[in-house]
NUMAR-991280 format. One line per 5 residues: number of its first residue (from 1); their letters; for each residue x, y, z of C-alpha. Coordinates in steps of 0.05 Angstrom, whole numbers, plus 5000, padded with zeros to 4 digits. Layout:
BEGIN
NUM	A	X/Y/Z  ... $
END
This chain:
BEGIN
1	MSDNP	4905/7207/5679  4971/7239/5698  5031/7189/5730  5053/7247/5766  4996/7290/5796 $
6	RPAFR	4998/7355/5817  5028/7346/5899  4981/7375/5953  5027/7437/5973  5023/7458/5897 $
11	DPSLP	4943/7463/5891  4915/7530/5922  4838/7504/5921  4865/7469/5978  4871/7503/6048 $
16	RAERV	4939/7540/6062  4944/7491/6121  4937/7425/6082  4988/7454/6035  5036/7462/6092 $
21	ADLLS	5021/7403/6117  5041/7364/6058  5101/7408/6035  5130/7393/6108  5117/7323/6106 $
26	RLTLD	5160/7327/6040  5213/7355/6072  5282/7316/6103  5299/7330/6175  5373/7377/6149 $
31	EKIGL	5314/7408/6103  5277/7441/6146  5332/7460/6197  5356/7494/6131  5288/7545/6136 $
36	LHQYH	5298/7568/6202  5348/7624/6183  5336/7692/6155  5364/7666/6083  5319/7606/6074 $
41	RPVER	5362/7544/6045  5343/7531/5976  5306/7450/5964  5313/7449/5893  5284/7376/5895 $
46	LGMGP	5217/7400/5908  5225/7463/5870  5232/7519/5940  5277/7572/5909  5308/7616/5959 $
51	FKTGT	5272/7657/6007  5291/7717/6054  5263/7749/6100  5266/7827/6127  5265/7881/6084 $
56	EALHG	5265/7942/6110  5203/7989/6095  5183/8025/6151  5162/8096/6117  5179/8078/6055 $
61	LAWLG	5215/8018/6015  5293/8023/6047  5367/8007/6028  5357/7981/5969  5362/8055/5918 $
66	EATVF	5319/8098/5904  5240/8093/5924  5193/8144/5958  5200/8170/6014  5144/8180/6070 $
71	PQVVA	5138/8213/6122  5175/8192/6186  5132/8139/6227  5126/8199/6278  5097/8247/6231 $
76	LGATW	5054/8190/6196  5023/8188/6269  5006/8258/6271  4968/8253/6219  4915/8230/6263 $
81	NPELV	4891/8189/6204  4883/8114/6198  4862/8114/6132  4910/8151/6104  4967/8113/6139 $
86	EQVGA	4943/8055/6106  4948/8087/6039  5018/8096/6050  5031/8021/6065  4991/7998/6012 $
91	AVADE	5035/8044/5964  5102/8024/6001  5076/7949/5985  5074/7954/5914  5146/7988/5911 $
96	VLAFN	5171/7927/5952  5136/7879/5894  5161/7919/5841  5229/7906/5876  5220/7848/5886 $
101	HEDPV	5197/7820/5814  5261/7852/5785  5302/7812/5843  5282/7765/5883  5336/7737/5920 $
106	KVGRN	5351/7797/5949  5284/7833/5964  5241/7796/6001  5170/7804/6008  5171/7792/6084 $
111	VWAPT	5182/7866/6112  5191/7886/6176  5143/7932/6189  5111/7975/6224  5144/7987/6297 $
116	VNPLR	5083/7990/6347  5126/8018/6412  5090/8067/6440  5136/8123/6455  5136/8125/6520 $
121	DPRWG	5195/8170/6532  5210/8223/6481  5286/8212/6497  5288/8143/6477  5334/8149/6407 $
126	RNEEG	5279/8108/6359  5227/8154/6375  5215/8169/6305  5196/8103/6286  5139/8102/6332 $
131	YSEDA	5063/8125/6318  5051/8155/6390  5048/8148/6461  4983/8134/6466  4980/8050/6464 $
136	GMTGR	4919/8055/6431  4931/8099/6381  4993/8066/6366  4959/7988/6355  4909/8033/6308 $
141	MGAAY	4955/8062/6265  5006/7999/6261  4944/7962/6236  4930/7999/6188  4996/8005/6161 $
146	ARGLK	5007/7932/6159  4938/7919/6132  4959/7962/6072  5024/7925/6069  4991/7865/6069 $
151	GDNGS	4941/7869/6017  4914/7819/6021  4875/7795/5957  4831/7742/5997  4876/7693/5977 $
156	VWKTA	4953/7722/5974  4985/7774/6001  5027/7830/5974  5070/7831/6041  5079/7800/6103 $
161	PTVKH	5087/7852/6150  5127/7842/6220  5106/7879/6280  5164/7891/6318  5186/7900/6375 $
166	FLAYG	5162/7846/6418  5167/7873/6477  5177/7944/6521  5235/7963/6488  5239/8036/6497 $
171	NEADR	5311/8055/6511  5380/8054/6469  5434/8050/6516  5458/7988/6544  5398/7954/6499 $
176	CITSS	5426/7888/6501  5439/7888/6578  5373/7930/6604  5313/7900/6628  5244/7922/6629 $
181	NMPPR	5201/7925/6691  5141/7896/6670  5082/7909/6729  5025/7866/6700  4983/7923/6696 $
186	VLREY	5033/7960/6658  5041/7894/6609  4970/7883/6587  4947/7959/6588  5003/7990/6548 $
191	EFAAH	5053/7947/6522  4998/7891/6505  4946/7941/6471  4999/7970/6433  5014/7905/6398 $
196	RPALA	4954/7858/6392  4909/7905/6351  4953/7890/6276  4952/7813/6299  4881/7808/6329 $
201	SGDAV	4846/7838/6259  4900/7792/6216  4932/7858/6190  4998/7831/6207  5032/7762/6205 $
206	AVMLS	5095/7761/6244  5128/7799/6302  5209/7817/6313  5234/7806/6380  5265/7855/6421 $
211	YNLVN	5343/7854/6435  5322/7882/6510  5312/7833/6572  5247/7838/6609  5229/7820/6675 $
216	GRPAH	5308/7800/6670  5291/7750/6615  5319/7760/6554  5251/7777/6498  5282/7726/6458 $
221	VTPLV	5262/7673/6504  5195/7701/6540  5146/7665/6539  5090/7716/6530  5097/7699/6467 $
226	NDELR	5064/7628/6464  5025/7646/6528  5001/7709/6505  5019/7737/6441  4994/7668/6397 $
231	TWTDE	4931/7680/6438  4905/7740/6405  4898/7709/6340  4869/7642/6313  4924/7644/6246 $
236	EVYIV	4989/7624/6255  5038/7681/6276  5111/7690/6247  5167/7700/6297  5231/7728/6274 $
241	SDAYA	5296/7752/6315  5323/7824/6320  5384/7820/6278  5446/7784/6315  5403/7779/6381 $
246	PNNLA	5400/7700/6388  5477/7700/6396  5467/7754/6454  5430/7700/6492  5498/7664/6515 $
251	NLQGY	5547/7717/6500  5535/7800/6511  5465/7767/6554  5501/7704/6591  5437/7673/6600 $
256	FEDLP	5454/7604/6572  5514/7577/6578  5526/7558/6491  5493/7585/6429  5460/7503/6423 $
261	TAYAA	5424/7508/6489  5403/7589/6487  5385/7569/6412  5335/7514/6425  5308/7556/6481 $
266	AVKAG	5294/7603/6437  5251/7553/6392  5222/7522/6452  5199/7595/6461  5177/7605/6394 $
271	LDSFT	5219/7636/6354  5213/7611/6285  5269/7646/6245  5342/7669/6254  5366/7739/6232 $
276	QDDEN	5441/7726/6254  5511/7727/6218  5476/7761/6153  5468/7702/6090  5520/7665/6128 $
281	SRDVL	5465/7608/6157  5516/7557/6165  5540/7571/6246  5470/7577/6262  5452/7511/6234 $
286	VHVEA	5502/7481/6265  5476/7502/6332  5406/7482/6316  5436/7407/6299  5471/7399/6366 $
291	ALERG	5419/7427/6410  5377/7364/6372  5435/7316/6378  5432/7330/6454  5367/7326/6466 $
296	LLDES	5350/7400/6481  5305/7395/6417  5273/7344/6381  5239/7337/6304  5170/7365/6330 $
301	DIDRA	5201/7429/6355  5235/7437/6285  5170/7413/6253  5128/7475/6293  5178/7526/6274 $
306	VRRNL	5178/7506/6206  5111/7501/6190  5100/7582/6217  5161/7597/6159  5124/7555/6111 $
311	HVRFG	5057/7593/6125  5085/7655/6112  5118/7627/6034  5043/7596/6024  5009/7665/6047 $
316	LGEFD	5059/7706/5995  5026/7658/5940  5101/7629/5925  5065/7553/5900  5011/7587/5867 $
321	PEDPY	5013/7570/5793  5000/7652/5779  5027/7723/5819  4964/7758/5818  5012/7821/5830 $
326	AHIGN	5056/7800/5768  5029/7866/5729  5065/7912/5782  5126/7938/5752  5176/7996/5756 $
331	EVVNS	5127/8038/5742  5099/8049/5814  5158/8057/5841  5160/8135/5846  5100/8150/5814 $
336	PEHQA	5065/8210/5810  5011/8178/5842  5051/8163/5902  5091/8234/5909  5018/8266/5914 $
341	LAREA	5007/8217/5970  5081/8237/5997  5063/8302/5996  4995/8292/6024  5025/8249/6083 $
346	ATQSI	5070/8306/6094  5022/8356/6092  4969/8336/6140  5031/8312/6192  5053/8389/6201 $
351	TLLKN	5028/8405/6270  5010/8486/6281  5033/8495/6357  5022/8569/6363  5005/8627/6326 $
356	DGILP	4988/8690/6347  4951/8709/6271  5017/8715/6240  4998/8656/6191  4968/8636/6147 $
361	LKAPK	5026/8684/6103  4989/8741/6071  5034/8752/6008  5103/8775/6039  5143/8801/5988 $
366	KIAVI	5211/8781/6020  5214/8728/6069  5283/8703/6103  5296/8625/6105  5343/8604/6157 $
371	GPLAD	5367/8553/6196  5414/8483/6172  5347/8446/6151  5322/8504/6118  5353/8472/6048 $
376	TQMQD	5362/8400/6057  5319/8341/6072  5343/8294/6124  5341/8208/6123  5339/8169/6184 $
381	WYSGT	5367/8107/6189  5314/8063/6156  5295/8116/6102  5292/8092/6034  5345/8135/5979 $
386	LPYAV	5310/8203/5971  5288/8204/5888  5286/8278/5900  5275/8326/5962  5233/8393/5947 $
391	TARQA	5265/8427/6012  5234/8492/6051  5280/8539/6016  5258/8514/5950  5182/8509/5957 $
396	LSARA	5183/8584/5988  5225/8608/5933  5170/8593/5882  5128/8635/5931  5167/8701/5947 $
401	EVVYS	5234/8738/5945  5273/8688/5982  5344/8705/6020  5376/8641/6053  5431/8620/6109 $
406	EGVDR	5439/8564/6143  5459/8602/6207  5523/8566/6212  5590/8579/6244  5641/8587/6188 $
411	IRLRH	5713/8564/6219  5787/8547/6223  5827/8517/6267  5900/8544/6273  5960/8499/6293 $
416	KTGYV	6027/8534/6316  6048/8517/6245  5989/8528/6204  5918/8516/6193  5881/8449/6189 $
421	TAVED	5855/8442/6116  5832/8393/6067  5882/8367/6017  5881/8317/5957  5805/8332/5950 $
426	GKALD	5790/8323/6016  5820/8247/6029  5865/8277/6086  5867/8333/6127  5940/8370/6127 $
431	ITDTT	5973/8426/6177  5980/8482/6120  6003/8553/6113  5917/8571/6068  5874/8616/6102 $
436	GAAAQ	5816/8600/6042  5764/8547/6032  5795/8484/6046  5813/8516/6108  5742/8537/6128 $
441	FDLFD	5690/8489/6159  5620/8503/6169  5603/8480/6248  5540/8448/6249  5509/8439/6329 $
446	WGGWS	5463/8376/6337  5450/8383/6405  5489/8333/6449  5548/8367/6448  5557/8342/6382 $
451	YTARN	5573/8370/6312  5583/8357/6243  5640/8403/6204  5635/8417/6126  5691/8427/6087 $
456	VATGK	5686/8486/6044  5727/8468/5984  5706/8400/5976  5623/8409/6001  5634/8347/6046 $
461	YVDGR	5644/8324/6118  5692/8307/6162  5703/8238/6173  5744/8197/6222  5748/8136/6197 $
466	LDGTV	5764/8069/6235  5839/8070/6215  5853/8125/6248  5860/8167/6188  5816/8233/6178 $
471	GADSV	5788/8263/6115  5741/8318/6086  5701/8275/6038  5645/8244/6073  5576/8256/6050 $
476	GPHEF	5559/8264/6134  5534/8214/6178  5487/8162/6139  5514/8098/6161  5492/8054/6220 $
481	DVHET	5566/8067/6257  5567/8146/6249  5642/8168/6246  5634/8245/6219  5609/8276/6287 $
486	FRIIE	5656/8308/6341  5663/8347/6404  5701/8418/6413  5737/8413/6482  5766/8476/6515 $
491	VEGGK	5833/8463/6543  5875/8519/6571  5892/8577/6556  5827/8587/6504  5851/8530/6464 $
496	VAVQQ	5815/8476/6439  5821/8400/6431  5765/8362/6384  5740/8301/6402  5707/8245/6352 $
501	VHKAE	5646/8215/6378  5641/8158/6351  5582/8110/6383  5572/8044/6360  5528/7983/6389 $
506	GAEDS	5540/7988/6468  5593/8031/6468  5632/8100/6448  5697/8102/6417  5719/8170/6432 $
511	RWFAL	5781/8192/6395  5829/8250/6390  5852/8292/6333  5932/8275/6329  5984/8302/6285 $
516	EDGRI	6036/8248/6252  6086/8282/6206  6039/8351/6192  5976/8305/6180  5914/8308/6223 $
521	TLSDN	5899/8231/6249  5866/8195/6311  5889/8172/6374  5857/8143/6434  5911/8176/6486 $
526	RTDAV	5887/8242/6508  5960/8257/6520  5964/8258/6444  5913/8309/6428  5933/8373/6381 $
531	EFDFE	5908/8442/6414  5880/8499/6361  5863/8562/6363  5790/8578/6349  5776/8627/6298 $
536	FVVKG	5713/8651/6266  5707/8673/6195  5642/8682/6191  5593/8687/6241  5529/8654/6228 $
541	REVAA	5484/8682/6269  5505/8755/6247  5495/8742/6180  5425/8709/6191  5406/8770/6231 $
546	DLARE	5434/8814/6170  5378/8770/6140  5323/8767/6171  5321/8853/6189  5310/8861/6118 $
551	ADIVI	5253/8820/6110  5180/8807/6114  5174/8747/6148  5233/8702/6184  5216/8625/6172 $
556	AVLGD	5273/8597/6218  5283/8510/6202  5309/8476/6259  5315/8409/6292  5352/8343/6291 $
561	HPLVN	5402/8309/6248  5358/8235/6257  5432/8201/6253  5466/8246/6311  5444/8257/6387 $
566	GRETE	5377/8216/6387  5376/8151/6336  5392/8073/6340  5441/8059/6397  5436/8129/6434 $
571	DRTDL	5382/8163/6472  5382/8233/6484  5406/8262/6553  5360/8325/6551  5301/8362/6509 $
576	RLPDA	5331/8424/6491  5344/8444/6421  5420/8441/6394  5448/8510/6432  5470/8538/6361 $
581	QEWLL	5403/8537/6335  5374/8561/6395  5415/8621/6398  5407/8637/6318  5340/8638/6330 $
586	RDVHA	5331/8686/6388  5379/8726/6347  5337/8723/6288  5275/8741/6324  5314/8804/6356 $
591	ANPNT	5333/8823/6285  5258/8811/6265  5204/8790/6314  5156/8765/6253  5188/8703/6255 $
596	ILVMS	5166/8632/6260  5191/8576/6274  5187/8511/6245  5216/8450/6275  5238/8395/6234 $
601	ASYPY	5250/8331/6282  5248/8257/6296  5219/8273/6372  5196/8332/6407  5234/8388/6445 $
606	AANWS	5228/8428/6497  5234/8489/6459  5199/8534/6514  5232/8608/6493  5198/8599/6419 $
611	EKHAR	5137/8590/6462  5134/8653/6489  5171/8703/6439  5163/8672/6370  5100/8684/6332 $
616	AVAWS	5086/8627/6306  5113/8557/6320  5106/8490/6279  5124/8414/6280  5125/8361/6237 $
621	GHGGQ	5170/8295/6236  5225/8284/6177  5175/8298/6123  5205/8255/6061  5215/8285/5993 $
626	EWGNA	5149/8326/5989  5160/8363/6055  5179/8425/6032  5115/8434/5988  5075/8404/6049 $
631	LADVL	5098/8468/6082  5097/8530/6038  5017/8496/6024  5006/8501/6104  5047/8569/6119 $
636	YGDRD	5010/8594/6054  4942/8568/6080  4927/8529/6019  4916/8477/6067  4889/8479/6138 $
641	PEGRL	4942/8455/6187  4915/8380/6201  4972/8347/6247  4965/8341/6323  5010/8317/6369 $
646	PQTWY	5022/8235/6382  5060/8259/6445  5071/8300/6507  5123/8351/6498  5151/8375/6564 $
651	TDAAE	5181/8436/6594  5246/8395/6613  5278/8331/6621  5270/8334/6691  5191/8321/6684 $
656	LPAML	5201/8257/6657  5220/8195/6696  5280/8155/6690  5297/8126/6625  5296/8055/6647 $
661	DYDIV	5224/8062/6683  5180/8027/6654  5126/8031/6693  5077/8086/6675  5024/8080/6730 $
666	ASDAT	5075/8093/6782  5113/8140/6746  5057/8189/6730  5086/8185/6653  5053/8192/6600 $
671	YLYYL	4995/8233/6589  4958/8178/6615  4980/8200/6684  5025/8268/6679  5004/8315/6730 $
676	GQPLY	5049/8378/6716  5033/8427/6660  5063/8401/6592  5100/8456/6541  5045/8426/6489 $
681	PFGHG	4996/8373/6507  4986/8302/6467  4928/8316/6424  4946/8388/6406  4955/8434/6343 $
686	LSYAD	4915/8497/6317  4874/8496/6257  4858/8563/6217  4797/8551/6228  4751/8555/6292 $
691	FKYAN	4716/8502/6318  4654/8509/6360  4627/8437/6404  4553/8426/6428  4503/8370/6454 $
696	LKADR	4550/8318/6471  4510/8256/6492  4511/8178/6496  4461/8137/6485  4447/8106/6552 $
701	EQARP	4463/8134/6628  4476/8062/6642  4513/8007/6616  4547/7942/6632  4594/7893/6602 $
706	GDDLT	4580/7874/6540  4550/7939/6519  4572/7981/6462  4565/8057/6481  4546/8110/6428 $
711	VSVEV	4570/8175/6436  4553/8241/6395  4576/8315/6397  4562/8370/6343  4622/8406/6316 $
716	TNASD	4616/8475/6282  4668/8506/6233  4649/8575/6271  4703/8613/6215  4693/8642/6148 $
721	RDGVE	4743/8602/6118  4748/8513/6115  4781/8470/6164  4799/8408/6190  4793/8386/6261 $
726	VVQLY	4811/8329/6302  4767/8308/6351  4780/8275/6399  4740/8230/6451  4770/8211/6524 $
731	THQCG	4753/8180/6585  4770/8174/6668  4754/8126/6707  4720/8170/6774  4728/8125/6828 $
736	SRVKQ	4770/8048/6831  4809/8006/6875  4866/8029/6840  4897/8086/6809  4862/8102/6744 $
741	PLRQL	4887/8150/6685  4875/8226/6691  4840/8214/6619  4853/8158/6562  4844/8164/6501 $
746	RDFAK	4784/8122/6467  4778/8148/6395  4786/8195/6347  4765/8226/6284  4786/8276/6233 $
751	VRLAA	4731/8320/6208  4732/8368/6149  4679/8425/6148  4669/8485/6104  4651/8555/6140 $
756	GETRT	4595/8552/6176  4586/8473/6174  4559/8439/6232  4566/8354/6233  4551/8304/6280 $
761	VTFTV	4609/8268/6297  4594/8195/6332  4637/8148/6374  4627/8071/6386  4659/8051/6448 $
766	AVDDL	4650/7987/6483  4656/7986/6553  4698/7914/6550  4752/7962/6526  4749/8008/6596 $
771	AHWDN	4776/7944/6629  4841/7949/6669  4882/7893/6698  4860/7871/6767  4918/7846/6800 $
776	VTGRM	4860/7812/6860  4827/7770/6805  4896/7768/6754  4849/7785/6698  4822/7849/6659 $
781	IVEKS	4755/7870/6689  4706/7929/6685  4702/7953/6752  4634/7982/6777  4649/8061/6770 $
786	RQRLM	4623/8124/6735  4651/8145/6672  4672/8206/6652  4672/8226/6570  4707/8279/6548 $
791	IGRSA	4708/8314/6488  4782/8353/6478  4817/8391/6426  4880/8349/6464  4885/8322/6526 $
796	TDIVL	4886/8375/6572  4834/8422/6529  4770/8387/6541  4707/8428/6524  4648/8378/6540 $
801	SASVR	4634/8321/6582  4587/8278/6600  4582/8215/6642  4553/8135/6647  4539/8098/6708 $
806	VDGET	4579/8022/6689  4551/7967/6717  4609/7926/6726  4648/7890/6776  4667/7905/6852 $
811	VGARD	4727/7874/6866  4727/7852/6949  4786/7827/6986  4831/7785/6974  4832/7708/6991 $
816	LSQPL	4885/7692/7028  4873/7623/7021  4909/7623/6963  4976/7639/6955  4987/7710/6948 $
821	AATAN	5039/7719/6878  5094/7776/6896  5079/7810/6828  5010/7821/6852  5025/7873/6885 $
826	DLYEG	4991/7945/6885  5038/7984/6895  5133/7981/6909  5187/8014/6913  5255/7989/6913 $
831	VLWRD	5249/7924/6883  5247/7896/6815  5202/7846/6768  5255/7791/6757  5253/7722/6719 $
836	ENRTS	5223/7673/6770  5266/7607/6734  5294/7610/6656  5228/7594/6617  5166/7621/6659 $
841	GDVIA	5140/7665/6725  5153/7727/6746  5182/7751/6809  5193/7804/6858  5277/7815/6881 $
846	AEEAG	5299/7855/6920  5372/7885/6903  5381/7915/6974  5350/7933/7033  5296/7986/7042 $
851	GWIML	5252/7958/6988  5184/7937/7000  5117/7917/6962  5036/7934/6985  4995/7875/6969 $
856	GDCDF	4926/7914/7000  4855/7896/7019  4880/7822/7041  4819/7787/7081  4853/7760/7145 $
861	GGAEN	4785/7745/7167  4761/7752/7250  4723/7807/7241  4649/7806/7291  4609/7780/7242 $
866	GHSGG	4643/7771/7180  4684/7820/7133  4655/7852/7071  4718/7860/7035  4743/7925/7025 $
871	AENGH	4700/7978/7063  4756/8003/7099  4783/8022/7029  4716/8051/7007  4689/7995/6963 $
876	SGGAE	4648/7940/6991  4643/7887/6938  4673/7828/6976  4605/7798/6986  4585/7794/6918 $
881	QGHSG	4650/7764/6902  4647/7707/6951  4698/7741/6993  4657/7754/7063  4690/7718/7107 $
886	GAEHG	4659/7654/7109  4591/7688/7156  4540/7673/7093  4566/7597/7099  4553/7583/7171 $
891	HSTPE	4620/7566/7190  4673/7613/7228  4710/7669/7203  4787/7641/7180  4831/7664/7228 $
896	YSTVT	4912/7651/7197  4972/7632/7249  5021/7625/7205  5061/7650/7134  5099/7614/7084 $
901	ARVAG	5153/7656/7041  5175/7624/6985  5237/7653/6972  5313/7644/6938  5371/7682/6932 $
906	HASQL	5417/7706/6999  5413/7700/7065  5359/7755/7082  5305/7774/7125  5224/7806/7111 $
911	SLRVD	5183/7844/7146  5110/7834/7144  5067/7896/7167  5006/7927/7167  4984/7984/7139 $
916	DPLDG	5051/8028/7132  5123/8000/7104  5163/8023/7156  5125/8042/7231  5067/7995/7215 $
921	DVLAK	5050/7944/7263  5093/7876/7242  5062/7814/7238  5122/7772/7218  5188/7775/7223 $
926	IDTPA	5222/7723/7168  5294/7701/7164  5314/7667/7093  5367/7624/7083  5414/7618/7030 $
931	TGGVY	5393/7577/6965  5437/7540/6912  5416/7604/6864  5367/7652/6845  5323/7603/6822 $
936	DYTDV	5326/7561/6876  5265/7573/6917  5253/7547/6985  5192/7560/7033  5201/7586/7092 $
941	TVDLG	5154/7579/7151  5139/7627/7212  5087/7637/7265  5043/7703/7244  5021/7761/7289 $
946	RVEGV	4949/7761/7311  4912/7813/7254  4839/7814/7240  4795/7850/7185  4816/7869/7119 $
951	KDLYV	4891/7900/7114  4937/7934/7072  5006/7880/7079  5070/7907/7062  5120/7859/7057 $
956	TFESG	5197/7902/7072  5262/7878/7049  5307/7887/7114  5360/7869/7074  5378/7829/7012 $
961	PVRLA	5387/7815/6953  5334/7762/6949  5276/7740/6908  5197/7737/6928  5156/7690/6886 $
966	SLRFG	5090/7684/6934  5065/7680/7005  5022/7628/7032  4979/7639/7100  4959/7579/7135 $
971	GES	4939/7555/7212  4862/7564/7200  4823/7549/7264 $
END
């Protein structure tokens, strides 16, 4: 018998929890604290090496050198193919392993992907990182990608996927200090629905918290982590911070008085790992130690967080005697198999939005390939490094004669003493007397008045550096802080000034081209700005139009630069194509009406002109290294267009609510509630084949909670060529106590049908999934209703429908014997959701006068013979819920003579009215005193005017600011 038996934590035959507990018991407090940072400190005496969380793997391995680059996430969403997305995840996992085996210290196997924030607003700067505006589809796609990443062999994970960003994150401007308003319905029906699937299925094992605040409380201390998120699975969930977010709690957000207090609150709220200060863990650990010394944390809090850290390391097999994935080496990186998969993913993402019959191409002899994206492949911030790139121009050149123009203007800037010129190989810009290539610049318009300028001589881009110098030696925007974008500002006398647009986290640093000893520099002072004459060398539109005129077909490839005007830290302000690109499209179309618009873009555009005039319109996200081949395959008809839009395309940004309005229900946002006519609806995409639908059937006419509905429909390819259709099942609840979506995607299936083939497509819908959040009962309910089942080609192109009666609940009136939470309101205006205190709860806050909330169906009793709770509002269910006013129980219906408001903040006045927030009968006026602060609540009781029956109760905030937590009614007789 060995004197040194193998410790339990190194015995793979034992349950993981037992092994974790054994190792945890062997660690000292200092050693445990050392595991709470992104870079774990090694514990050499136990054979624990270094460990790093957070390898970026959003749509390929990023930031570590050349690796297979798959299409952007929004493009993967456009495939509507979870199985394909899972394959992409599996390929990325293998490449992570290959890099990890080469350098396990630098390349960790805890990957920060997938992103599951639903694409609520197409102006969001990180739109390319999400799968869909539909929460259910987002959750399904995210779970598929995580499943591929995890690659669980039943014992050891390939990687440990981390879904991000929890919670309610969808704006970039001031993202660290803005608060997302989250009413209970939106929180549970939309946000949770996107985040839950990957965790509930066990496909993801970790979650990253978001920068923003939610209802006034930083997401990094939200109680929803422990109270909700961790209830979605029986497994441990590892919670990591976003980069540099922990220090925001006390600094930028000012939510806590100092960092030890902030760190303690974060750990208690569920944070397990601090991503702060890059590799330097010292300050973080010092703050944790200070929190312990001050009694803000105890060792059990540290143990809980460390246990979750260790759970991930054990899941990755770190303490097992053998690595089951040791055979995966560099041969998988950009392998032929992964190249083929990248091409397949790009092909399935390409979405045909319009086609008058010009596509598929019919062997044109000469194609004009036009546009700033026609011969380049863009990389977003989280993209990997392209090992190669097949562009549209390259792929189409292999099939026909191609003439090509970027279609951009070539210009000079003339000062009174000469021209702006690249000198010293582009290291500087001087004023010289040359007019040649060194003084010429190609000007690219990326929208939002942001331009990049490429010097003709150096082939590199103008870069305004932090030290105030300017050169033309950059490869273009490629880093997190972009220095290569500029505005051209018209000044008096027909001249222009040049302003650098340097947008960093939370600020825009705008400096001006100035002149110092004949050299261009940057100045903060507008008065130093040099004025130039703007001269055209070549007008790109004219060159492009000339080429278009002599071609059979024009392919105009337009879109965005993923690091300019819509990116992390910067939202778009509009949906327009960049002006110069729109003008280019119009000019080449005028020269040759056989113009096809191809948009390669991270987000939707309001491409209204092209919808009316271009003969065909196609879109995909930036498609990675094989995009050109994929595009050619689709344009020539080698492959059917398979993509379908994962989000609505609007005609104008005016159709959208305010960027910070997260309440999609109240603001009629996303395809779920949008009442207008979109440019292209959610789910839209054309095929070259023609599909017919017939015989929609549900397996039952009546269902109840707990049942599964089986819905089937016959789909026929009625054309003479093979094709691909995405069959989409939507539902609509007919009749409800609350506002319901106009339609909601429940399932979808991508089917490949040969010419003339008919197939029956079957969907299964759990009746429980038809639930919505009910403010009266405070839970998810399936309401008694008729559910309309709709088969569509998109959210608005419904081809067949049927209905099923659902025997669910009928919600009765509100029982006023229990306190009414202000946040459980049914309607509101001019108020905000805010934190009740720093650790839990939400309240309603009115910052100024005029706001109101409505609490519907309040049963004040007193009606003759009792009241059946809600009949006045078209739903009778009070008797079923036991809210019939007491008549059934043989005692008199209660009446209320007082109301108590629980309030905090400034002195104010509240009005309680029925039926209308401004003109309804006044039941009470409540004058509230000033309290010690917004977290110091007091109860104010006043007499209540006589009211009987079931009424909609309005609370109007006559003055403010004030916070209202609840109302309590009393004085029953």
